[in-house]
C-alpha positions in Angstrom: -79.9 14.7 -53.7 -81.2 15.5 -50.2 -82.1 12.6 -48.0 -85.7 13.9 -47.7 -86.2 13.6 -51.5 -84.4 10.3 -51.7 -86.9 8.8 -49.0 -89.9 10.3 -50.9 -88.6 8.8 -54.1 -88.3 5.5 -52.4 -91.9 5.6 -51.1 -93.1 6.6 -54.5 -91.4 3.5 -56.0 -93.1 1.3 -53.3 -96.5 2.8 -54.0 -96.1 2.0 -57.7 -95.5 -1.7 -57.0 -97.4 -2.2 -53.6 -98.0 -6.0 -54.1 -94.5 -6.7 -55.2 -93.0 -4.7 -52.3 -95.1 -6.5 -49.7 -94.3 -9.9 -51.1 -90.6 -8.9 -51.3 -90.4 -8.0 -47.6 -92.4 -11.1 -46.5 -89.2 -12.9 -45.5 -88.1 -9.9 -43.4 -91.5 -9.8 -41.7 -91.4 -13.5 -40.9 -87.8 -13.4 -39.6 -88.3 -10.4 -37.4 -91.6 -11.6 -36.1 -90.1 -15.0 -35.2 -87.2 -13.4 -33.4 -89.5 -11.0 -31.4 -91.7 -14.0 -30.5 -88.8 -16.1 -29.3 -87.2 -13.2 -27.3 -90.5 -12.2 -25.7 -91.4 -15.8 -24.6 -87.8 -16.3 -23.4 -88.0 -13.2 -21.3 -91.5 -14.2 -20.0 -90.1 -17.6 -19.0 -87.2 -16.0 -17.3 -89.5 -13.7 -15.3 -91.7 -16.6 -14.3 -88.9 -18.8 -13.1 -87.2 -16.0 -11.3 -90.5 -15.2 -9.5 -90.9 -18.9 -8.7 -87.4 -19.3 -7.3 -88.0 -16.1 -5.3 -91.0 -17.8 -3.7 -88.6 -20.3 -2.0 -87.0 -17.5 0.0 -83.5 -16.0 0.1 -82.5 -18.5 2.8 -83.3 -21.6 0.8 -80.6 -24.1 -0.4 -81.3 -27.0 -2.7 -79.1 -30.1 -2.7 -79.3 -32.3 -5.8 -77.6 -35.5 -6.8 -75.1 -35.6 -9.6 -74.4 -32.5 -11.6 -77.2 -30.6 -10.0 -78.5 -29.4 -13.4 -82.3 -28.9 -12.9 -82.9 -29.7 -16.6 -81.1 -33.0 -16.3 -83.8 -35.5 -15.7 -81.2 -38.2 -15.2 -80.5 -36.8 -11.8 -83.9 -38.2 -10.6 -82.5 -41.7 -11.0 -79.2 -41.1 -9.1 -79.0 -42.5 -5.6 -76.2 -40.3 -4.1 -78.6 -38.7 -1.4 -79.5 -41.2 1.3 -80.9 -41.4 4.8 -77.4 -41.3 6.2 -76.8 -37.9 4.5 -80.2 -36.7 6.0 -79.1 -37.7 9.5 -75.7 -36.1 9.1 -77.1 -32.8 7.9 -79.6 -32.7 10.8 -76.8 -32.9 13.5 -76.4 -29.3 14.8 -72.6 -29.8 15.2 -72.3 -30.5 11.5 -74.6 -27.8 10.1 -75.4 -25.3 12.9 -77.2 -22.8 10.6 -79.7 -25.4 9.3 -83.2 -24.4 10.5 -85.3 -27.0 8.6 -84.7 -29.7 6.0 -87.1 -31.5 3.7 -86.1 -34.6 1.6 -88.0 -34.9 -1.6 -89.1 -38.0 -3.5 -90.8 -37.6 -6.9 -93.1 -40.4 -8.2 -95.1 -40.7 -11.3 -98.3 -42.6 -11.5 -102.1 -42.7 -11.7 -104.4 -41.9 -8.8 -107.6 -44.0 -8.7 -110.8 -43.8 -6.6 -113.8 -46.1 -7.2 -113.1 -46.5 -10.9 -112.2 -42.8 -11.4 -108.6 -42.4 -12.7 -106.4 -39.2 -12.9 -102.7 -38.6 -13.6 -101.5 -35.6 -11.6 -98.6 -33.5 -12.7 -96.6 -34.6 -9.6 -96.8 -37.1 -6.8 -94.3 -35.8 -4.3 -93.0 -37.3 -1.1 -92.1 -34.6 1.4 -93.1 -32.8 4.6 -96.5 -31.1 4.7 -95.3 -28.9 7.5 -92.2 -27.7 5.7 -94.2 -27.3 2.4 -96.7 -25.1 4.3 -94.2 -22.9 6.0 -92.1 -22.4 2.9 -94.8 -21.6 0.5 -97.7 -20.6 2.8 -100.0 -23.3 1.5 -102.2 -25.2 3.8 -105.3 -27.4 3.3 -108.6 -25.6 3.4 -110.3 -28.9 4.5 -108.8 -31.6 6.6 -105.3 -31.2 8.0 -101.6 -31.8 7.2 -99.8 -35.0 8.0 -97.4 -34.8 10.9 -93.8 -35.7 11.6 -95.1 -38.7 13.4 -96.8 -39.8 10.2 -93.5 -39.4 8.4 -91.6 -41.5 11.0 -94.3 -44.2 10.9 -94.5 -44.3 7.1 -98.2 -43.5 7.3 -100.2 -44.1 4.2 -101.8 -40.7 4.0 -102.0 -38.0 1.3 -103.0 -34.4 0.7 -104.7 -33.7 -2.6 -104.5 -30.6 -4.8 -107.7 -28.9 -5.8 -107.7 -30.3 -9.4 -106.9 -33.8 -8.2 -109.8 -33.7 -5.7 -112.3 -32.4 -8.2 -111.3 -34.9 -10.9 -111.7 -37.9 -8.5 -114.4 -36.8 -6.1 -116.3 -34.0 -7.8 -118.2 -32.1 -5.2 -118.1 -34.9 -2.7 -116.0 -34.6 0.5 -112.6 -36.4 0.0 -111.5 -36.3 3.7 -111.2 -39.8 5.2 -111.6 -41.5 1.8 -109.0 -43.8 0.3 -107.2 -43.3 -3.0 -104.8 -45.8 -4.7 -101.4 -45.1 -6.2 -99.3 -47.9 -7.6 -101.4 -50.4 -5.7 -101.1 -48.6 -2.3 -104.2 -47.3 -0.6 -103.7 -43.8 1.0 -106.1 -42.1 3.2 -106.9 -38.5 2.2 -106.2 -36.3 5.2 -106.3 -32.9 3.5 -107.2 -30.9 0.4 -105.4 -27.8 -0.7 -107.4 -24.8 -1.9 -107.2 -23.6 -5.5 -103.7 -22.2 -5.5 -102.0 -22.5 -8.9 -98.2 -22.4 -9.5 -96.0 -22.1 -6.5 -92.2 -22.3 -7.0 -91.8 -25.3 -9.4 -95.0 -27.0 -8.4 -98.6 -26.7 -9.6 -100.2 -27.2 -6.2 -103.6 -27.8 -7.8 -102.3 -30.8 -9.6 -100.2 -32.2 -6.8 -100.5 -35.2 -4.5 -98.3 -34.8 -1.4 -97.4 -37.8 0.8 -94.8 -38.4 3.5 -91.4 -38.9 2.0 -90.9 -42.2 3.8 -94.2 -43.4 2.4 -93.2 -42.5 -1.1 -89.8 -44.2 -0.6 -91.2 -47.5 0.8 -94.6 -48.0 -0.9 -94.6 -45.9 -4.1 -91.1 -45.8 -5.4 -89.4 -48.8 -3.7 -86.1 -46.8 -3.2 -84.0 -45.8 -0.2 -82.6 -42.5 -1.6 -84.0 -39.0 -2.3 -84.2 -36.8 -5.4 -83.3 -33.6 -3.4 -83.0 -31.9 -0.1 -84.6 -28.5 0.4 -82.9 -26.7 3.3 -83.8 -23.5 5.1 -81.1 -21.4 6.8 -81.8 -19.9 10.2 -81.0 -16.5 8.6 -80.5 -15.5 4.9 -77.3 -13.8 5.9 -75.9 -17.3 6.9 -76.5 -19.0 3.5 -72.8 -18.9 2.5 -71.7 -20.6 5.7 -74.7 -23.0 5.5 -73.6 -24.0 2.0 -70.0 -24.6 3.0 -71.1 -26.7 6.0 -73.5 -28.8 3.8 -70.7 -29.5 1.3 -68.3 -30.4 4.0 -70.8 -32.7 5.7 -71.8 -34.5 2.5 -68.3 -35.0 1.4 -67.5 -36.6 4.7 -70.7 -38.7 4.5 -69.8 -39.9 1.0 -66.2 -40.5 2.0 -64.8 -38.3 -0.8 -61.1 -37.6 -0.9 -59.9 -34.0 -1.2 -60.0 -32.9 -4.8 -62.3 -35.7 -5.8 -65.4 -34.6 -7.7 -68.6 -34.5 -5.6 -71.6 -36.7 -6.6 -74.0 -34.0 -5.4 -74.5 -30.3 -5.9 -75.5 -27.6 -3.5 -77.3 -24.7 -5.1 -78.4 -21.4 -3.6 -81.2 -19.2 -4.8 -78.7 -17.0 -6.7 -77.0 -20.0 -8.3 -80.3 -21.4 -9.4 -81.2 -18.0 -11.0 -77.9 -17.8 -12.8 -78.2 -21.4 -14.1 -81.7 -20.9 -15.4 -80.8 -17.5 -17.0 -77.8 -19.2 -18.8 -80.0 -22.1 -20.0 -82.8 -19.8 -21.2 -80.2 -17.4 -22.8 -78.6 -20.1 -24.8 -81.9 -21.6 -25.9 -83.3 -18.1 -26.9 -80.1 -17.4 -28.8 -80.3 -20.7 -30.7 -83.9 -20.3 -31.6 -83.3 -16.7 -32.7 -80.4 -17.8 -34.9 -82.7 -20.4 -36.6 -85.4 -17.8 -37.1 -82.8 -15.4 -38.6 -82.3 -17.8 -41.6 -85.5 -16.3 -43.0 -83.9 -12.8 -42.8 -81.1 -14.1 -45.1 -83.8 -15.5 -47.5 -85.6 -12.2 -47.3 -82.4 -10.2 -47.9 -81.8 -12.3 -51.1 -85.3 -11.5 -52.2 -84.7 -7.8 -51.6 -81.5 -7.9 -53.7 -83.3 -9.7 -56.5 -86.2 -7.3 -56.7 -83.9 -4.3 -56.5 -81.9 -5.6 -59.4 -85.2 -6.0 -61.3 -86.1 -2.4 -60.3 -82.7 -1.1 -61.6 -83.4 -2.8 -65.0 -87.0 -1.4 -65.2 -85.8 2.1 -64.3 -82.8 2.2 -66.7 -84.2 5.2 -68.6 -85.0 7.0 -65.4 -81.4 6.5 -64.2 -80.1 7.8 -67.6 -82.3 10.9 -67.4 -81.2 11.7 -63.8 -77.5 11.4 -64.8 -78.1 13.5 -67.9 -79.6 16.2 -65.6 -76.5 16.1 -63.4 -77.0 13.4 -60.9 -73.8 11.9 -59.7 -73.0 8.2 -59.3 -73.1 8.7 -55.6 -76.6 10.2 -55.7 -77.9 7.3 -57.8 -76.3 4.8 -55.5 -77.8 6.6 -52.4 -81.2 6.5 -54.0 -81.3 2.8 -54.6 -79.6 2.0 -51.3 -82.1 4.1 -49.4 -85.0 2.3 -51.2 -83.6 -1.1 -50.1 -83.2 0.1 -46.5 -86.6 1.6 -46.3 -88.1 -1.5 -47.8 -86.5 -3.7 -45.2 -87.2 -1.3 -42.4 -90.9 -1.3 -43.3 -90.7 -5.1 -43.2 -88.9 -4.9 -39.8 -91.6 -2.7 -38.3 -94.4 -4.9 -39.6 -92.5 -7.9 -38.2 -92.1 -6.3 -34.8 -95.9 -5.5 -34.6 -96.9 -9.0 -35.7 -94.2 -10.6 -33.4 -95.5 -8.5 -30.4 -99.1 -9.5 -31.2 -98.2 -13.3 -31.5 -96.1 -13.1 -28.3 -99.1 -11.5 -26.5 -101.5 -14.2 -27.7 -99.0 -16.9 -26.8 -98.5 -15.4 -23.3 -102.3 -15.5 -22.8 -102.4 -19.1 -24.0 -99.5 -20.1 -21.7 -101.1 -18.3 -18.8 -104.2 -20.3 -19.3 -102.6 -23.7 -19.8 -99.1 -23.8 -18.2 -98.8 -21.1 -15.5 -101.4 -18.6 -14.5 -98.8 -16.0 -13.6 -97.1 -16.1 -16.9 -96.6 -12.4 -17.9 -96.3 -10.9 -21.4 -92.8 -9.3 -21.7 -91.8 -7.2 -24.7 -88.1 -6.5 -24.2 -86.7 -3.2 -25.5 -83.7 -5.1 -26.9 -86.2 -6.9 -29.2 -87.2 -3.5 -30.7 -83.6 -2.5 -31.2 -82.7 -5.8 -32.7 -85.7 -5.7 -35.1 -84.9 -2.3 -36.3 -81.1 -2.9 -36.5 -81.3 -6.2 -38.2 -83.8 -5.1 -40.9 -81.7 -2.0 -41.6 -78.5 -4.0 -41.8 -80.2 -6.5 -44.2 -81.2 -3.6 -46.4 -77.7 -2.1 -46.4 -76.0 -5.4 -47.2 -78.4 -6.8 -49.8 -79.1 -3.4 -51.3 -75.5 -2.5 -51.9 -74.9 -4.5 -55.0 -78.1 -3.3 -56.9 -77.3 0.3 -55.9 -73.7 -0.1 -57.3 -75.1 -1.6 -60.5 -77.4 1.3 -60.9 -74.7 3.8 -60.3 -72.4 2.2 -62.9 -74.9 2.7 -65.8 -73.8 5.0 -68.6 -76.3 7.9 -69.1 -76.0 7.6 -72.9 -76.6 3.9 -72.9 -79.4 4.2 -70.3 -81.3 6.8 -72.4 -81.1 4.5 -75.4 -82.5 1.6 -73.3 -85.9 0.3 -74.4 
């Protein structure tokens, strides 16, 4: 029997039992849709983080305490980066290719103003000048705090747009005092509506001098990270080597002893993020694939029922000269077509859900979140659904091919 007629016969069988066919492929639809959704969102997250890391510039190096894993929140509580390290890195004889360095202190808390309370996404201690130069973000009212303010541990702050609106509404915030953890801070600047920059939502940020964050807000004498700019992107490798050597000497580490810090270039950050997202996407996809197995069992079950219902048809075809191979091909193609239709529906639904999820994430998490529909998701959807049809359709097709034409014609 030619493939064309086998396929037409399969579609005729589906039209005869539309409701049963749709319910049968439901597991395939759900499984493929879930895989498409996970892969699309994973690719979207990768694109977003790659763009954010790129905003830091090719000549940027980040020094983190401990393992340096950006997903390990425990590094925020390690104290391996200190003022002594900062002073050592600033010496030109130690790190000659260092152009600028910004220590970072992250604090959580509530910002209050005359009875109004707001919890920003981040309260960061840093350098307003470094932040502005690196990300091209400057206050649209007021000014930045200076290096003198940092040295004097001045109690000043720059508010993100959302923080200002939540606390002051339409009123001018410049010169007013807000409180964080019992410390009054004078507002010297307000950032314009900016959105996500690198790993920070500038609109939901309060930026203070890092010395102020250490002394008054966190009560610590260490830093959560150093962000360092090279004098030239071509010198990043040398910069990284000098940073590691300087910190190992500052921490009095012996040769071969594991470092209690991590120096990460832009490329290293990208590779690490890609690895984390790849593992997470693969894990979630494998969980979603369980429904494909369930759907495959449903396909096999319904095909066995179909073989029983069409026993006389099988007998008639064999009596007219159909071979076992032709009968087996007929039922195997029916199973593959059934799962393939489910896979196509699943891809369409998965793409639709991924698009809607991207819109929601763009409105709530990051305004520059993009919808990504990777081509490998299409290949996977078609390939997996076809494979499920082949695997779970093989047994029913073999059972149909084994039937004796005489016994099949006698079947009632």
